Every structure is written in structure tokens, then in C-alpha cells.
py3Dmol code that shows the C-alpha trace and the ligand (Angstrom):
import py3Dmol

protein = """\
ATOM      1  CA  MET A   1       0.052   0.067   0.022  1.00  0.00           C
ATOM      2  CA  PRO A   2       1.394   3.390  -0.838  1.00  0.00           C
ATOM      3  CA  LYS A   3       1.372   6.089   1.862  1.00  0.00           C
ATOM      4  CA  ILE A   4      -0.517   8.407  -0.384  1.00  0.00           C
ATOM      5  CA  LYS A   5      -2.471   7.744  -3.618  1.00  0.00           C
ATOM      6  CA  PHE A   6      -3.338  10.621  -5.910  1.00  0.00           C
ATOM      7  CA  THR A   7      -5.988  10.217  -8.514  1.00  0.00           C
ATOM      8  CA  ILE A   8      -5.848  13.083 -10.966  1.00  0.00           C
ATOM      9  CA  ILE A   9      -9.045  13.910 -12.950  1.00  0.00           C
ATOM     10  CA  THR A  10      -8.052  15.827 -16.010  1.00  0.00           C
ATOM     11  CA  LEU A  11      -8.810  16.322 -19.747  1.00  0.00           C
ATOM     12  CA  PHE A  12      -4.999  16.752 -20.296  1.00  0.00           C
ATOM     13  CA  ARG A  13      -3.248  13.666 -18.850  1.00  0.00           C
ATOM     14  CA  GLU A  14      -0.555  14.273 -21.361  1.00  0.00           C
ATOM     15  CA  ALA A  15       0.260  17.549 -19.756  1.00  0.00           C
ATOM     16  CA  ILE A  16       0.852  16.000 -16.361  1.00  0.00           C
ATOM     17  CA  GLU A  17       2.254  12.540 -16.864  1.00  0.00           C
ATOM     18  CA  PRO A  18       5.747  13.235 -18.157  1.00  0.00           C
ATOM     19  CA  TYR A  19       6.524  15.173 -14.861  1.00  0.00           C
ATOM     20  CA  LEU A  20       5.470  12.149 -12.757  1.00  0.00           C
ATOM     21  CA  LYS A  21       7.456   9.896 -14.807  1.00  0.00           C
ATOM     22  CA  ALA A  22      10.722  11.645 -14.083  1.00  0.00           C
ATOM     23  CA  SER A  23      13.137  12.157 -11.222  1.00  0.00           C
ATOM     24  CA  MET A  24      11.893  12.104  -7.632  1.00  0.00           C
ATOM     25  CA  MET A  25       8.111  11.659  -8.397  1.00  0.00           C
ATOM     26  CA  TRP A  26       9.033   8.482 -10.577  1.00  0.00           C
ATOM     27  CA  LYS A  27      11.328   7.230  -7.860  1.00  0.00           C
ATOM     28  CA  ALA A  28       8.741   7.685  -5.156  1.00  0.00           C
ATOM     29  CA  ALA A  29       6.199   5.837  -7.180  1.00  0.00           C
ATOM     30  CA  ASP A  30       8.741   3.145  -8.095  1.00  0.00           C
ATOM     31  CA  LYS A  31       9.541   2.501  -4.349  1.00  0.00           C
ATOM     32  CA  GLY A  32       5.663   2.299  -3.843  1.00  0.00           C
ATOM     33  CA  ILE A  33       5.584   5.302  -1.431  1.00  0.00           C
ATOM     34  CA  VAL A  34       3.152   7.002  -3.584  1.00  0.00           C
ATOM     35  CA  GLU A  35       0.753   5.956  -6.318  1.00  0.00           C
ATOM     36  CA  PHE A  36      -0.536   8.009  -9.227  1.00  0.00           C
ATOM     37  CA  ASP A  37      -3.551   7.265 -11.169  1.00  0.00           C
ATOM     38  CA  PHE A  38      -5.519   9.236 -13.825  1.00  0.00           C
ATOM     39  CA  VAL A  39      -9.144   9.570 -14.736  1.00  0.00           C
ATOM     40  CA  ASN A  40     -10.087  11.037 -18.247  1.00  0.00           C
ATOM     41  CA  LEU A  41     -12.926  13.480 -17.621  1.00  0.00           C
ATOM     42  CA  ARG A  42     -13.744  13.093 -21.291  1.00  0.00           C
ATOM     43  CA  GLU A  43     -14.998   9.611 -20.698  1.00  0.00           C
ATOM     44  CA  PHE A  44     -17.829  10.975 -18.612  1.00  0.00           C
ATOM     45  CA  GLY A  45     -18.739  13.676 -21.077  1.00  0.00           C
ATOM     46  CA  LEU A  46     -22.317  14.070 -22.534  1.00  0.00           C
ATOM     47  CA  GLY A  47     -23.515  13.213 -25.918  1.00  0.00           C
ATOM     48  CA  PRO A  48     -21.770  12.099 -29.063  1.00  0.00           C
ATOM     49  CA  HIS A  49     -19.105  14.818 -28.463  1.00  0.00           C
ATOM     50  CA  LYS A  50     -18.510  13.827 -24.904  1.00  0.00           C
ATOM     51  CA  SER A  51     -19.081  17.401 -23.912  1.00  0.00           C
ATOM     52  CA  VAL A  52     -17.898  18.620 -20.504  1.00  0.00           C
ATOM     53  CA  ASP A  53     -18.684  22.152 -20.460  1.00  0.00           C
ATOM     54  CA  ASP A  54     -21.284  24.925 -21.247  1.00  0.00           C
ATOM     55  CA  THR A  55     -22.184  28.526 -21.204  1.00  0.00           C
ATOM     56  CA  PRO A  56     -22.861  30.261 -18.064  1.00  0.00           C
ATOM     57  CA  TYR A  57     -26.501  31.008 -17.015  1.00  0.00           C
ATOM     58  CA  GLY A  58     -26.869  34.826 -16.755  1.00  0.00           C
ATOM     59  CA  GLY A  59     -24.396  35.288 -19.712  1.00  0.00           C
ATOM     60  CA  GLY A  60     -20.737  36.040 -19.609  1.00  0.00           C
ATOM     61  CA  ASP A  61     -17.778  34.916 -21.473  1.00  0.00           C
ATOM     62  CA  GLY A  62     -16.339  31.362 -21.776  1.00  0.00           C
ATOM     63  CA  MET A  63     -17.510  27.964 -20.768  1.00  0.00           C
ATOM     64  CA  LEU A  64     -17.958  26.213 -17.516  1.00  0.00           C
ATOM     65  CA  LEU A  65     -17.169  22.687 -16.531  1.00  0.00           C
ATOM     66  CA  ARG A  66     -20.732  21.053 -16.226  1.00  0.00           C
ATOM     67  CA  CYS A  67     -21.791  19.130 -13.056  1.00  0.00           C
ATOM     68  CA  GLU A  68     -22.769  15.760 -14.651  1.00  0.00           C
ATOM     69  CA  PRO A  69     -19.293  14.548 -15.870  1.00  0.00           C
ATOM     70  CA  VAL A  70     -17.526  15.883 -12.791  1.00  0.00           C
ATOM     71  CA  PHE A  71     -19.959  14.228 -10.468  1.00  0.00           C
ATOM     72  CA  ALA A  72     -19.686  10.841 -12.432  1.00  0.00           C
ATOM     73  CA  ALA A  73     -15.909  10.882 -12.606  1.00  0.00           C
ATOM     74  CA  ILE A  74     -15.563  11.489  -8.822  1.00  0.00           C
ATOM     75  CA  GLU A  75     -18.270   8.996  -8.098  1.00  0.00           C
ATOM     76  CA  SER A  76     -16.448   6.543 -10.036  1.00  0.00           C
ATOM     77  CA  VAL A  77     -13.415   6.876  -8.011  1.00  0.00           C
ATOM     78  CA  LYS A  78     -15.332   6.988  -4.674  1.00  0.00           C
ATOM     79  CA  GLN A  79     -17.258   3.793  -5.492  1.00  0.00           C
ATOM     80  CA  ARG A  80     -13.957   1.978  -5.273  1.00  0.00           C
ATOM     81  CA  ASP A  81     -12.657   4.082  -2.350  1.00  0.00           C
ATOM     82  CA  PRO A  82     -15.409   5.887  -0.428  1.00  0.00           C
ATOM     83  CA  GLU A  83     -12.857   7.526   2.006  1.00  0.00           C
ATOM     84  CA  ALA A  84     -11.029   9.372  -0.840  1.00  0.00           C
ATOM     85  CA  LYS A  85     -10.918  13.143  -0.428  1.00  0.00           C
ATOM     86  CA  VAL A  86     -11.289  15.701  -3.177  1.00  0.00           C
ATOM     87  CA  ILE A  87      -8.798  18.578  -3.846  1.00  0.00           C
ATOM     88  CA  LEU A  88      -9.824  21.364  -6.233  1.00  0.00           C
ATOM     89  CA  PRO A  89      -7.206  23.662  -7.573  1.00  0.00           C
ATOM     90  CA  THR A  90      -8.769  27.067  -7.735  1.00  0.00           C
ATOM     91  CA  PRO A  91      -7.642  30.664  -7.491  1.00  0.00           C
ATOM     92  CA  ALA A  92     -10.483  31.009  -4.906  1.00  0.00           C
ATOM     93  CA  GLY A  93      -8.972  28.550  -2.593  1.00  0.00           C
ATOM     94  CA  GLU A  94      -6.706  28.678   0.452  1.00  0.00           C
ATOM     95  CA  THR A  95      -3.095  29.783  -0.558  1.00  0.00           C
ATOM     96  CA  TRP A  96      -0.930  26.739  -0.561  1.00  0.00           C
ATOM     97  CA  ASN A  97       2.159  26.838   1.574  1.00  0.00           C
ATOM     98  CA  GLN A  98       4.920  24.540   3.167  1.00  0.00           C
ATOM     99  CA  ASN A  99       2.894  24.069   6.387  1.00  0.00           C
ATOM    100  CA  MET A 100      -0.018  22.590   4.319  1.00  0.00           C
ATOM    101  CA  ALA A 101       2.240  20.441   2.341  1.00  0.00           C
ATOM    102  CA  GLN A 102       3.573  19.138   5.687  1.00  0.00           C
ATOM    103  CA  ASP A 103       0.063  18.411   7.075  1.00  0.00           C
ATOM    104  CA  PHE A 104      -0.968  16.427   4.011  1.00  0.00           C
ATOM    105  CA  SER A 105       2.362  14.419   4.086  1.00  0.00           C
ATOM    106  CA  LYS A 106       1.769  13.368   7.607  1.00  0.00           C
ATOM    107  CA  GLN A 107      -1.527  11.778   6.641  1.00  0.00           C
ATOM    108  CA  SER A 108      -1.939   8.742   4.561  1.00  0.00           C
ATOM    109  CA  GLY A 109      -4.844   8.257   2.177  1.00  0.00           C
ATOM    110  CA  HIS A 110      -6.223   8.764  -1.219  1.00  0.00           C
ATOM    111  CA  TYR A 111      -6.581  12.277  -2.814  1.00  0.00           C
ATOM    112  CA  ILE A 112      -8.528  12.970  -5.882  1.00  0.00           C
ATOM    113  CA  ILE A 113      -7.363  16.074  -7.628  1.00  0.00           C
ATOM    114  CA  LEU A 114     -10.033  17.572  -9.917  1.00  0.00           C
ATOM    115  CA  CYS A 115      -8.330  19.720 -12.594  1.00  0.00           C
ATOM    116  CA  PRO A 116     -10.913  22.307 -13.918  1.00  0.00           C
ATOM    117  CA  HIS A 117     -10.511  23.803 -17.263  1.00  0.00           C
ATOM    118  CA  TYR A 118     -12.071  26.424 -19.431  1.00  0.00           C
ATOM    119  CA  GLU A 119     -13.265  29.635 -17.711  1.00  0.00           C
ATOM    120  CA  GLY A 120     -14.458  27.938 -14.413  1.00  0.00           C
ATOM    121  CA  TYR A 121     -16.822  25.363 -13.015  1.00  0.00           C
ATOM    122  CA  ASP A 122     -20.368  25.185 -12.008  1.00  0.00           C
ATOM    123  CA  GLU A 123     -20.524  26.278  -8.284  1.00  0.00           C
ATOM    124  CA  ARG A 124     -22.488  23.134  -7.470  1.00  0.00           C
ATOM    125  CA  ILE A 125     -19.325  21.083  -7.925  1.00  0.00           C
ATOM    126  CA  LEU A 126     -18.003  22.572  -4.620  1.00  0.00           C
ATOM    127  CA  THR A 127     -20.405  20.139  -2.748  1.00  0.00           C
ATOM    128  CA  LEU A 128     -17.998  17.423  -3.649  1.00  0.00           C
ATOM    129  CA  VAL A 129     -14.797  19.209  -2.620  1.00  0.00           C
ATOM    130  CA  ASP A 130     -12.957  18.810   0.557  1.00  0.00           C
ATOM    131  CA  TYR A 131     -10.036  21.149  -0.010  1.00  0.00           C
ATOM    132  CA  LYS A 132     -10.053  24.283  -2.295  1.00  0.00           C
ATOM    133  CA  ILE A 133      -6.361  25.150  -2.859  1.00  0.00           C
ATOM    134  CA  SER A 134      -4.876  28.235  -4.778  1.00  0.00           C
ATOM    135  CA  LEU A 135      -1.349  28.390  -5.905  1.00  0.00           C
ATOM    136  CA  GLY A 136      -1.265  32.158  -5.567  1.00  0.00           C
ATOM    137  CA  HIS A 137      -2.750  35.393  -6.795  1.00  0.00           C
ATOM    138  CA  TYR A 138      -2.681  34.796 -10.615  1.00  0.00           C
ATOM    139  CA  VAL A 139      -4.974  32.888 -12.875  1.00  0.00           C
ATOM    140  CA  LEU A 140      -3.836  29.746 -14.823  1.00  0.00           C
ATOM    141  CA  THR A 141      -5.629  28.129 -17.707  1.00  0.00           C
ATOM    142  CA  GLY A 142      -6.310  24.860 -15.823  1.00  0.00           C
ATOM    143  CA  GLY A 143      -5.719  22.769 -12.668  1.00  0.00           C
ATOM    144  CA  GLU A 144      -2.941  20.719 -14.258  1.00  0.00           C
ATOM    145  CA  LEU A 145       0.075  22.790 -13.067  1.00  0.00           C
ATOM    146  CA  PRO A 146      -1.406  23.410  -9.634  1.00  0.00           C
ATOM    147  CA  ALA A 147      -2.024  19.610  -9.419  1.00  0.00           C
ATOM    148  CA  LEU A 148       1.558  18.866 -10.200  1.00  0.00           C
ATOM    149  CA  ILE A 149       2.822  21.525  -7.547  1.00  0.00           C
ATOM    150  CA  ILE A 150       0.552  20.032  -4.875  1.00  0.00           C
ATOM    151  CA  VAL A 151       1.590  16.570  -5.637  1.00  0.00           C
ATOM    152  CA  ASP A 152       5.342  17.294  -5.760  1.00  0.00           C
ATOM    153  CA  SER A 153       5.492  19.471  -2.622  1.00  0.00           C
ATOM    154  CA  ILE A 154       3.686  16.689  -0.592  1.00  0.00           C
ATOM    155  CA  THR A 155       5.530  13.725  -2.069  1.00  0.00           C
ATOM    156  CA  ARG A 156       9.005  15.125  -1.556  1.00  0.00           C
ATOM    157  CA  LEU A 157       8.121  15.195   2.205  1.00  0.00           C
ATOM    158  CA  LEU A 158       7.104  11.605   2.475  1.00  0.00           C
ATOM    159  CA  PRO A 159       9.524   9.341   4.332  1.00  0.00           C
ATOM    160  CA  GLY A 160      11.995   7.641   2.040  1.00  0.00           C
ATOM    161  CA  VAL A 161      11.556   9.980  -1.018  1.00  0.00           C
ATOM    162  CA  LEU A 162      14.391  12.313  -0.345  1.00  0.00           C
ATOM    163  CA  GLY A 163      17.869  11.013  -0.724  1.00  0.00           C
ATOM    164  CA  GLY A 164      19.885  12.630   2.269  1.00  0.00           C
ATOM    165  CA  GLU A 165      18.452  11.868   5.769  1.00  0.00           C
ATOM    166  CA  THR A 166      19.624  15.374   6.563  1.00  0.00           C
ATOM    167  CA  SER A 167      17.392  16.959   3.959  1.00  0.00           C
ATOM    168  CA  ALA A 168      14.472  15.471   5.787  1.00  0.00           C
ATOM    169  CA  ALA A 169      15.760  16.360   9.126  1.00  0.00           C
ATOM    170  CA  ILE A 170      16.213  20.163   8.238  1.00  0.00           C
ATOM    171  CA  GLU A 171      12.585  19.996   6.932  1.00  0.00           C
ATOM    172  CA  SER A 172      11.097  18.440   9.978  1.00  0.00           C
ATOM    173  CA  PHE A 173      12.804  20.951  12.388  1.00  0.00           C
ATOM    174  CA  SER A 174      11.846  23.849  10.155  1.00  0.00           C
ATOM    175  CA  ASP A 175       8.737  25.886  11.034  1.00  0.00           C
ATOM    176  CA  GLY A 176       7.234  25.544   7.592  1.00  0.00           C
ATOM    177  CA  ASP A 177       8.363  28.725   5.963  1.00  0.00           C
ATOM    178  CA  ASN A 178      12.074  28.309   6.734  1.00  0.00           C
ATOM    179  CA  ILE A 179      14.230  28.772   3.683  1.00  0.00           C
ATOM    180  CA  GLU A 180      17.415  26.957   3.693  1.00  0.00           C
ATOM    181  CA  TYR A 181      20.809  28.808   4.099  1.00  0.00           C
ATOM    182  CA  PRO A 182      22.965  29.252   0.889  1.00  0.00           C
ATOM    183  CA  GLN A 183      24.904  26.243  -0.166  1.00  0.00           C
ATOM    184  CA  TYR A 184      27.935  25.700  -2.414  1.00  0.00           C
ATOM    185  CA  THR A 185      29.812  22.764  -3.919  1.00  0.00           C
ATOM    186  CA  LYS A 186      33.179  22.612  -5.699  1.00  0.00           C
ATOM    187  CA  PRO A 187      35.031  24.424  -6.887  1.00  0.00           C
ATOM    188  CA  ALA A 188      35.788  26.701  -3.969  1.00  0.00           C
ATOM    189  CA  ASP A 189      36.621  29.538  -6.331  1.00  0.00           C
ATOM    190  CA  PHE A 190      34.524  29.728  -9.609  1.00  0.00           C
ATOM    191  CA  ARG A 191      35.524  32.730 -11.761  1.00  0.00           C
ATOM    192  CA  GLY A 192      36.537  34.769  -8.765  1.00  0.00           C
ATOM    193  CA  MET A 193      33.376  33.937  -6.886  1.00  0.00           C
ATOM    194  CA  LYS A 194      34.625  32.294  -3.695  1.00  0.00           C
ATOM    195  CA  VAL A 195      32.879  30.057  -1.334  1.00  0.00           C
ATOM    196  CA  PRO A 196      32.683  31.671   2.188  1.00  0.00           C
ATOM    197  CA  ASP A 197      35.856  30.726   4.179  1.00  0.00           C
ATOM    198  CA  ILE A 198      33.823  29.572   7.186  1.00  0.00           C
ATOM    199  CA  LEU A 199      32.308  26.723   5.170  1.00  0.00           C
ATOM    200  CA  LEU A 200      35.824  25.390   4.318  1.00  0.00           C
ATOM    201  CA  SER A 201      37.077  25.713   7.983  1.00  0.00           C
ATOM    202  CA  GLY A 202      35.769  22.341   9.116  1.00  0.00           C
ATOM    203  CA  ASN A 203      34.456  24.179  12.344  1.00  0.00           C
ATOM    204  CA  HIS A 204      31.057  22.671  12.652  1.00  0.00           C
ATOM    205  CA  GLY A 205      29.887  24.995  15.493  1.00  0.00           C
ATOM    206  CA  GLU A 206      30.862  27.959  13.293  1.00  0.00           C
ATOM    207  CA  ILE A 207      29.298  26.513  10.367  1.00  0.00           C
ATOM    208  CA  ALA A 208      25.969  25.770  12.131  1.00  0.00           C
ATOM    209  CA  ARG A 209      25.968  29.362  13.454  1.00  0.00           C
ATOM    210  CA  TRP A 210      26.673  30.688   9.898  1.00  0.00           C
ATOM    211  CA  ARG A 211      23.862  28.697   8.403  1.00  0.00           C
ATOM    212  CA  GLU A 212      21.429  29.787  11.136  1.00  0.00           C
ATOM    213  CA  GLU A 213      22.309  33.381  10.523  1.00  0.00           C
ATOM    214  CA  HIS A 214      21.776  33.028   6.826  1.00  0.00           C
ATOM    215  CA  SER A 215      18.624  31.089   6.787  1.00  0.00           C
ATOM    216  CA  GLY A 216      15.856  33.087   5.310  1.00  0.00           C
ATOM    217  CA  HIS A 217      12.051  33.063   5.744  1.00  0.00           C
ATOM    218  CA  ALA A 218       9.364  33.104   2.939  1.00  0.00           C
ATOM    219  CA  ASN A 219       7.190  36.209   2.897  1.00  0.00           C
TER     220      ASN A 219
END
"""
ligand_1 = """\
10
ADE
N -6.516 27.546 -11.423
C -6.433 28.644 -12.167
N -5.447 29.422 -11.577
C -5.167 28.781 -10.285
C -4.375 29.112 -9.199
N -3.754 30.377 -9.098
N -4.326 28.310 -8.241
C -5.044 27.101 -8.246
N -5.762 26.766 -9.276
C -5.928 27.610 -10.388
"""
view = py3Dmol.view(width=600, height=400)
view.addModel(protein, "pdb")
view.setStyle({"model": 0}, {"cartoon": {"style": "trace"}})
view.addModel(ligand_1, "xyz")
view.setStyle({"model": 1}, {"stick": {}})
view.zoomTo()
view.show()
């Protein structure tokens, strides 16, 4: 059993899948720590064109995701796993941050991420949603990028995903918005840009103090 399963409901699986098949996300899945699954919203579309959207009542620009395909898609997942929770990426949600990623990473379970597209969604879809999450004060064309950011920021915190034990340790002692100190690797002098002497000194007490002094905080 993976610690966390993400089922992503989307019209654009091809926009998401390559990222999950590379690097740490792939490794995390390969180790069985996390599982990724996709549901094609189009399969639940209406009529011969498998339509998933329509114009807004009251007028206005653009198209909205309709209720029927979204309800059917989510119900198809919940039929197999009634405990699954639904995440909706939306600019109207709570702004995502490291503390929230940590809270999710400490739970285990199944999260369905519903990626809206077009100009928005029928408000009645919110009755299905457990978490509304915004990635920030800007508007994207769909929920695919937010879904990837949510998945990535949670998955990297799951035990066994990050390589170095210390990476996880730094994270677990941080208060959530702690930005790590500046780091350097070889060479000690690159085009005249020198690594601070203290980091070459071998004095672990001094190094720890320097790192503490140079740790930033997100705003
Ligand atoms: N969908 C469109 N824009 C978004 C944002 N900023 N955060 C989450 N979902 C979105």
C-alpha cells in the first residue's frame, strides 16, 4: 500500500504525466511510497461529442465545467474508495504553503485532484470538494500545473523519498516557511566567486551558526 495515492481527474493527462514519470516523483512511485492514477474526464462527457462544459446562466464569457461529468468521474473513484478526499485547485482557494504540504504528508490516504479547465466550473461542484487550494494570486488556464505542484510538494516530504536523511531532518525541524541557508559545492573558487571561508574551515559549530544566520524566511 502506498502512503498516499493521488488520482488526477483531467482532460489533459499528457500535460501532467511526463513530470510524474521523471526524477523524484518517478522514484517515489517506483518505491511504492506514492501511487499516481488518472481519470479522463472526457470519458464522462455528455452526448456524441462527450461534452464536459457549457455556457454560464446569466451570460458572460467562456465555458464552465458542467456538473454531470464531474460528479460521475468523482463518483466512479469514490465507488472504489469511499474514503478518498477531493482537492480542487482554484484561485479562490486557500493559498498553498509549506505547512499545508507538511500536514498532507503526515496523513496517509487517497486524494482525488480535480483539474478544472475552461473559464471555471459550476458552483455546485463545490459540494464534492474537501479542499480548495490556490497556488497564488494569478490565474492559470487549468488545474494541471497546480495539481503537479501540490503532488510534488507533498510527495518530496514523504519518508523515504528524499535522498539524504539530513534533507528530511532540516525540513522536519523547520517551522514550515524556513528557507534553507545558501549552499555551495566544488569548486571553492569559480571565476573569482569564492565560497565563504567559514564553510571550508571544518569548524562545525561556526558553520552551524553561519547557516542559522543565513537562513531566510518566506514572505
Ligand atoms: N486554477 C487557475 N488558477 C489557479 C491558481 N492560481 N491556483 C490554483 N488553481 C488555479
